[in-house]
NUDO-504709 format. One record per residue: x, z, y of N, C-alpha, C in turn; residue in one letter. Coordinates in steps of 0.05 Angstrom, whole numbers, padded with zeros to 5 digits, always signed. Example, Ala and Ser with C-alpha at 12.3 -4.5 7.8 and 13.67 -1.06 7.14 Angstrom:
<nodes>
+00264+00156-00114+00246+00156-00090+00264+00156-00066A;+00257+00142-00045+00273+00143-00021+00258+00157+00001S;
</nodes>
This chain:
<nodes>
+00012-00331-00196+00027-00305-00203+00011-00293-00177M;+00012-00262-00188+00000-00243-00161+00025-00221-00157Y;+00021-00204-00128+00033-00180-00128+00009-00162-00127I;+00019-00134-00136+00006-00114-00136+00024-00098-00113D;+00020-00093-00082+00030-00077-00059+00031-00055-00063T;+00012-00045-00084+00010-00006-00073-00004-00005-00104H;+00013+00016-00121+00002+00018-00147+00025+00039-00152V;+00004+00070-00169+00006+00088-00172+00010+00091-00215H;+00028+00075-00213+00043+00072-00245+00055+00094-00250L;+00058+00117-00230+00066+00145-00229+00050+00164-00231N;+00020+00163-00234+00001+00179-00241+00003+00183-00279A;-00009+00214-00267-00016+00223-00298-00033+00212-00306D;-00046+00191-00301-00073+00177-00313-00064+00153-00333Q;-00036+00153-00330-00014+00127-00343+00000+00140-00373Y;+00004+00168-00370+00019+00182-00391+00016+00170-00414D;-00012+00169-00426-00017+00156-00452-00007+00130-00461E;-00012+00107-00442-00005+00082-00443+00007+00062-00432D;+00017+00072-00404+00035+00064-00386+00039+00037-00391L;+00065+00033-00414+00079+00006-00430+00062-00015-00425Q;+00038-00003-00441+00016-00020-00443+00002-00036-00421D;-00006-00019-00404-00023-00021-00377+00009-00039-00365V;+00032-00037-00353+00047-00053-00355+00050-00089-00375I;+00051-00084-00392+00047-00111-00401+00028-00124-00393N;-00003-00114-00392-00021-00128-00384-00021-00135-00365R;-00008-00128-00346+00000-00141-00322-00002-00165-00319A;+00041-00158-00329+00045-00178-00336+00034-00199-00341R;+00014-00195-00368-00005-00221-00382-00018-00236-00360E;-00034-00217-00336-00049-00228-00317-00044-00245-00300A;-00017-00246-00305+00012-00259-00279+00008-00245-00254K;+00009-00220-00262+00022-00198-00240+00054-00200-00241V;+00064-00218-00224+00088-00216-00235+00106-00189-00212S;+00100-00173-00201+00113-00150-00185+00094-00139-00180K;+00105-00112-00177+00086-00086-00176+00101-00072-00165M;+00085-00057-00133+00105-00043-00119+00087-00009-00121V;+00106+00008-00142+00094+00035-00144+00105+00057-00116V;+00084+00065-00111+00079+00087-00088+00098+00114-00095I;+00112+00125-00076+00115+00154-00090+00111+00174-00056G;+00091+00192-00062+00088+00207-00035+00089+00230-00041F;+00107+00237-00055+00112+00281-00062+00137+00266-00075D;+00151+00295-00077+00173+00304-00096+00168+00289-00124T;+00157+00295-00147+00139+00285-00175+00135+00254-00172I;+00128+00245-00151+00118+00213-00156+00139+00201-00140T;+00150+00205-00123+00170+00193-00116+00195+00187-00141I;+00208+00210-00145+00224+00211-00161+00213+00189-00198K;+00193+00192-00204+00173+00182-00217+00181+00143-00212R;+00172+00142-00190+00167+00112-00176+00204+00103-00185A;+00219+00120-00167+00250+00116-00177+00255+00104-00201I;+00256+00126-00220+00249+00117-00250+00233+00081-00260E;+00220+00089-00258+00212+00059-00261+00219+00038-00240L;+00220+00037-00223+00240+00012-00213+00274+00013-00230A;+00285+00020-00231+00299+00028-00242+00307+00013-00275E;+00274+00016-00283+00278+00009-00309+00262-00011-00313G;+00247-00026-00297+00236-00054-00300+00237-00070-00274H;+00254-00091-00286+00254-00112-00267+00247-00120-00248P;+00214-00126-00250+00192-00124-00235+00175-00111-00219D;+00190-00081-00219+00181-00066-00208+00189-00048-00186I;+00177-00042-00158+00196-00040-00143+00181-00005-00126Y;+00200+00001-00112+00186+00029-00105+00186+00039-00070A;+00170+00046-00074+00158+00063-00039+00163+00090-00038V;+00171+00101-00023+00185+00130-00016+00176+00140+00022V;+00153+00164+00007+00154+00178+00028+00138+00199+00024G;+00113+00205+00040+00099+00232+00047+00075+00236+00052W;+00049+00240+00034+00021+00232+00031+00015+00251+00066H;-00001+00247+00077-00015+00258+00101-00026+00290+00093P;-00041+00283+00069-00066+00309+00051-00032+00328+00045V;-00006+00325+00044+00012+00335+00042+00024+00343+00051D;+00024+00338+00085+00042+00345+00103+00042+00366+00098A;+00028+00393+00104+00033+00417+00097+00063+00432+00084I;+00066+00410+00059+00085+00414+00041+00115+00400+00054D;+00118+00392+00066+00135+00363+00073+00160+00384+00088C;+00177+00388+00077+00207+00400+00087+00221+00383+00107T;+00245+00386+00118+00264+00376+00133+00284+00361+00110E;+00286+00373+00088+00295+00366+00066+00282+00342+00048E;+00261+00346+00049+00244+00322+00035+00253+00301+00046D;+00249+00309+00076+00250+00274+00092+00277+00266+00104L;+00305+00282+00082+00335+00274+00090+00340+00265+00059K;+00325+00270+00041+00323+00266+00014+00300+00237+00021W;+00283+00229+00025+00278+00204+00033+00285+00189+00049I;+00307+00195+00066+00327+00175+00076+00351+00168+00071E;+00358+00187+00049+00377+00177+00029+00363+00152+00009E;+00339+00158+00003+00336+00145-00024+00329+00115-00004L;+00328+00111+00021+00318+00081+00029+00341+00069+00023A;+00365+00068+00021+00390+00055+00022+00392+00042-00009S;+00363+00059-00033+00369+00042-00062+00360+00019-00059H;+00369+00007-00080+00364-00030-00085+00334-00035-00080P;+00331-00020-00095+00297-00025-00110+00274-00014-00098K;+00290-00003-00066+00258+00017-00042+00260+00001-00032V;+00237-00006-00025+00227-00034-00006+00211-00031+00021V;+00203-00002+00025+00187+00017+00042+00181+00045+00047A;+00173+00050+00070+00173+00083+00078+00144+00087+00074I;+00131+00108+00055+00108+00113+00049+00095+00124+00026G;+00074+00131+00022+00051+00125+00044+00047+00151+00064E;+00049+00138+00086+00052+00157+00116+00020+00150+00127M;+00009+00171+00142-00009+00171+00153-00015+00194+00166G;-00051+00191+00168-00069+00220+00166-00085+00207+00160L;-00098+00229+00151-00123+00234+00130-00136+00263+00140D;-00161+00264+00154-00177+00281+00166-00202+00283+00148Y;-00208+00264+00118-00224+00278+00100-00220+00307+00082H;-00200+00309+00088-00181+00336+00064-00166+00348+00086W;-00175+00375+00089-00166+00393+00111-00146+00407+00104D;-00134+00405+00075-00108+00416+00080-00082+00421+00089K;-00076+00403+00106-00063+00408+00126-00071+00400+00146S;-00066+00412+00170-00077+00414+00198-00071+00385+00208P;-00082+00376+00230-00079+00342+00245-00058+00357+00252K;-00047+00367+00270-00023+00376+00287-00002+00363+00267D;-00001+00382+00245+00028+00381+00227+00024+00344+00215I;+00000+00338+00209-00007+00312+00198+00010+00288+00220Q;+00003+00299+00243+00012+00279+00260+00049+00277+00265Q;+00058+00302+00267+00083+00312+00262+00096+00298+00244E;+00088+00300+00214+00106+00286+00189+00098+00258+00197I;+00080+00248+00197+00075+00211+00205+00100+00209+00229F;+00098+00218+00245+00108+00208+00271+00147+00220+00258R;+00147+00238+00251+00177+00237+00240+00195+00207+00216K;+00167+00212+00192+00172+00191+00187+00171+00160+00195Q;+00164+00155+00215+00160+00123+00228+00194+00124+00242I;+00194+00152+00257+00226+00152+00261+00254+00147+00243Q;+00242+00152+00226+00252+00150+00198+00267+00126+00188L;+00234+00108+00195+00232+00085+00180+00251+00061+00198A;+00250+00072+00222+00267+00057+00245+00297+00056+00237K;+00303+00076+00232+00327+00080+00226+00341+00058+00211R;+00322+00065+00184+00336+00048+00162+00326+00027+00156V;+00316+00017+00177+00308-00009+00182+00286-00016+00154K;+00268-00002+00147+00248-00011+00132+00222-00004+00143L;+00198-00030+00128+00178-00027+00135+00157+00005+00129P;+00133+00001+00141+00116+00037+00129+00097+00012+00118I;+00087+00033+00099+00066+00032+00078+00048+00063+00091V;+00016+00041+00107-00002+00073+00127-00027+00075+00104I;-00030+00096+00102-00054+00113+00094-00071+00120+00125H;-00093+00110+00115-00116+00120+00137-00137+00122+00131N;-00153+00157+00128-00168+00160+00125-00192+00176+00140R;-00214+00163+00157-00226+00181+00178-00203+00189+00203E;-00187+00164+00204-00174+00179+00234-00160+00148+00244A;-00170+00123+00255-00164+00106+00253-00151+00105+00278T;-00169+00119+00299-00154+00118+00329-00138+00132+00331E;-00133+00152+00315-00101+00166+00317-00085+00158+00311D;-00089+00139+00283-00064+00121+00266-00046+00114+00289V;-00065+00082+00299-00065+00057+00317-00046+00065+00344V;-00062+00097+00352-00042+00101+00378-00028+00118+00377R;-00009+00132+00354+00018+00138+00353+00042+00116+00333I;+00021+00098+00323+00042+00075+00314+00053+00059+00353L;+00029+00061+00356+00040+00043+00387+00064+00063+00398Q;+00046+00091+00401+00064+00098+00415+00098+00105+00404E;+00101+00100+00377+00134+00103+00358+00149+00086+00366E;+00138+00056+00371+00144+00040+00363+00138+00013+00330G;+00130+00028+00335+00123+00014+00299+00123-00009+00289A;+00116-00025+00321+00113-00057+00298+00163-00069+00304E;+00170-00039+00308+00197-00052+00310+00197-00053+00278E;+00187-00043+00260+00185-00041+00229+00171-00060+00215V;+00143-00057+00232+00120-00061+00221+00115-00053+00198G;+00087-00065+00183+00085-00050+00157+00067-00056+00146G;+00048-00047+00128+00023-00049+00117-00002-00035+00121I;-00027-00043+00127-00046-00026+00124-00061-00022+00093M;-00057+00002+00084-00058+00003+00067-00096+00006+00055H;-00103-00010+00030-00137-00013+00022-00141-00007+00058C;-00149-00023+00071-00165-00029+00097-00188-00025+00102F;-00201-00014+00114-00229-00011+00109-00237-00008+00133S;-00222-00020+00155-00234-00013+00180-00239-00049+00197G;-00247-00045+00213-00262-00060+00229-00250-00093+00237S;-00257-00113+00240-00238-00143+00241-00218-00139+00269V;-00234-00119+00285-00217-00115+00311-00207-00092+00304E;-00198-00085+00292-00182-00057+00283-00160-00073+00267T;-00163-00083+00256-00143-00102+00237-00121-00125+00260A;-00143-00132+00272-00129-00154+00302-00110-00137+00313K;-00123-00112+00317-00096-00093+00331-00076-00093+00316Q;-00079-00076+00292-00057-00069+00278-00037-00101+00262C;-00052-00121+00267-00035-00146+00263-00009-00149+00299I;-00022-00146+00315-00007-00144+00336+00012-00123+00341D;+00005-00104+00321+00028-00076+00321+00049-00087+00300L;+00054-00115+00283+00068-00129+00271+00061-00111+00239N;+00040-00111+00233+00023-00091+00209+00004-00121+00194F;+00017-00122+00174-00007-00138+00149-00031-00122+00135M;-00052-00128+00128-00063-00119+00125-00076-00125+00101I;-00077-00101+00088-00081-00099+00034-00106-00103+00040S;-00118-00111+00025-00146-00114+00018-00143-00106-00023L;-00157-00086-00032-00167-00071-00057-00185-00080-00059G;-00194-00055-00088-00221-00060-00093-00240-00061-00087G;-00245-00051-00064-00268-00052-00044-00281-00062-00040P;-00266-00087-00036-00277-00115-00023-00287-00134-00037V;-00290-00124-00068-00308-00128-00090-00331-00112-00100T;-00330-00095-00078-00360-00073-00076-00390-00090-00060F;-00407-00092-00083-00432-00109-00067-00440-00094-00035K;-00432-00068-00026-00442-00062-00003-00413-00046+00013N;-00394-00064+00008-00383-00062+00029-00379-00085+00051S;-00387-00071+00071-00390-00097+00092-00358-00097+00101K;-00355-00081+00121-00328-00080+00134-00306-00089+00109K;-00301-00083+00092-00270-00106+00075-00280-00133+00075P;-00313-00141+00073-00312-00158+00066-00311-00180+00089K;-00322-00175+00118-00318-00180+00137-00288-00193+00143E;-00263-00173+00138-00239-00174+00147-00232-00192+00127V;-00238-00193+00109-00227-00216+00083-00242-00243+00094A;-00257-00248+00108-00275-00269+00117-00254-00283+00150K;-00249-00258+00164-00243-00271+00186-00211-00266+00186E;-00200-00247+00178-00178-00247+00185-00154-00269+00169I;-00142-00298+00187-00125-00307+00172-00105-00295+00143P;-00097-00318+00127-00087-00313+00108-00068-00301+00104L;-00050-00313+00125-00021-00303+00126-00019-00276+00140E;-00035-00255+00144-00040-00233+00143-00051-00213+00127Y;-00060-00223+00102-00073-00217+00080-00041-00197+00063L;-00054-00178+00043-00042-00172+00019-00060-00162-00001L;-00054-00165-00022-00072-00158-00042-00056-00134-00056I;-00082-00115-00061-00064-00093-00079-00086-00071-00093E;-00081-00062-00116-00103-00044-00125-00114-00006-00124T;-00084+00000-00117-00079+00030-00112-00103+00043-00136D;-00091+00026-00163-00095+00038-00186-00079+00074-00190A;-00088+00085-00203-00106+00081-00214-00139+00081-00202P;-00137+00089-00177-00163+00093-00155-00178+00063-00154Y;-00198+00067-00151-00225+00041-00131-00216+00009-00151L;-00222+00028-00178-00221-00003-00190-00240-00019-00180A;-00245-00050-00173-00254-00071-00173-00279-00072-00194P;-00303-00089-00181-00328-00092-00201-00308-00115-00216H;-00319-00109-00240-00341-00092-00255-00329-00075-00268P;-00295-00065-00261-00299-00030-00265-00293-00016-00246Y;-00311-00012-00228-00314+00001-00215-00322+00027-00220R;-00313+00055-00225-00307+00085-00230-00295+00085-00259G;-00276+00058-00271-00269+00066-00283-00229+00073-00276K;-00222+00070-00296-00187+00071-00296-00181+00043-00284R;-00165+00039-00254-00159+00016-00246-00123+00013-00255N;-00126-00010-00260-00095-00022-00275-00082-00047-00249E;-00054-00048-00259-00048-00078-00239-00061-00101-00243P;-00067-00094-00272-00078-00130-00288-00099-00131-00267S;-00116-00124-00259-00144-00124-00245-00138-00137-00217Y;-00116-00134-00204-00108-00146-00177-00109-00183-00164V;-00118-00197-00194-00126-00217-00188-00162-00220-00179P;-00180-00193-00189-00206-00207-00188-00210-00198-00153L;-00184-00181-00134-00188-00175-00113-00189-00203-00102V;-00162-00221-00109-00157-00248-00100-00184-00263-00107A;-00191-00270-00123-00217-00280-00132-00237-00277-00111E;-00241-00246-00098-00261-00249-00080-00255-00255-00043E;-00234-00251-00051-00219-00263-00020-00214-00292-00021I;-00217-00299-00049-00217-00332-00039-00254-00345-00041A;-00268-00328-00056-00300-00335-00056-00310-00333-00017R;-00294-00307-00008-00306-00300+00015-00286-00330+00039L;-00269-00333+00028-00258-00355+00050-00270-00383+00044K;-00272-00397+00018-00284-00415+00008-00263-00423+00003D;-00242-00414-00001-00208-00427-00015-00207-00423-00043L;-00193-00446-00047-00186-00444-00088-00173-00413-00082P;-00168-00404-00114-00154-00376-00115-00127-00380-00116I;-00122-00398-00132-00088-00412-00126-00073-00406-00103E;-00086-00415-00079-00080-00417-00051-00078-00388-00049E;-00097-00365-00049-00096-00337-00041-00080-00325-00052V;-00070-00328-00091-00049-00323-00100-00015-00327-00091A;-00020-00356-00081+00007-00359-00074+00016-00354-00042E;-00007-00355-00034-00002-00344-00006+00010-00303-00004K;-00016-00302-00014+00000-00268-00019+00015-00262-00031T;+00024-00277-00049+00050-00275-00064+00066-00278-00046T;+00068-00297-00030+00096-00303-00006+00093-00284+00019Q;+00072-00280+00019+00068-00255+00041+00087-00215+00025N;+00080-00220+00007+00093-00195-00007+00117-00200-00007A;+00128-00222-00017+00159-00220-00015+00165-00225+00010L;+00163-00240+00028+00172-00230+00053+00165-00213+00062R;+00149-00196+00061+00141-00164+00077+00163-00150+00067F;+00171-00151+00034+00176-00123+00023+00223-00142+00024F;+00225-00162+00033+00254-00173+00028+00257-00178-00006N;+00231-00182-00017+00248-00193-00048+00243-00212-00048I;+00268-00218-00060+00269-00246-00083+00259-00259-00093E;+00252-00282-00104+00223-00291-00120+00240-00288-00139E;
</nodes>
């Protein structure tokens, strides 16, 4: 069995065939899917999906690209939703210096507020980091994020950075890029970081693994991520599947 720890089934790309996508995931032995909400619309959809399917869970938070749109009312709403029985983490939150919609200082402020929120509600956090590693790690340290721990989602950093994050009580989640031929850092991380700290994800509909690169991603492809990790570690696929599943159940505090 596999768990897709980060998927956007609430995205418009699935409007036409969502149930088929969910069915294909189940056929591919994906036992659970964690749907990420990151703004008003996607949070509402994540909750609806979690309520409508026993094997779907929700994460609620605010994306750094849209930090400029985040109000105190939004943060209060997220805090209220944290008590929902199917909400398992706060996020995705973090920093994204690739896009310039939200100024860096506003991104950092909303990031800090969400870490503080997560500590109040005692839920782990899911981190989005794009071209901002130094600031992400510094803010996690300054805000005492190790108290709740979290996931470095779709990790693309170095082995050294991964170890820094593990020291902060974070899991390292690998997605489709680990299967790309030219993807040096994720392959190094998959090889070097012990399995007990690894999770797998799709980030679907984005970042489809090889051989579907460039096409719409979906949770039924998450075994391809596990296969590549197994190949890089020279382990049986069953071991990677079982260990990453147990890691996810423990991390999200989900019963089997």
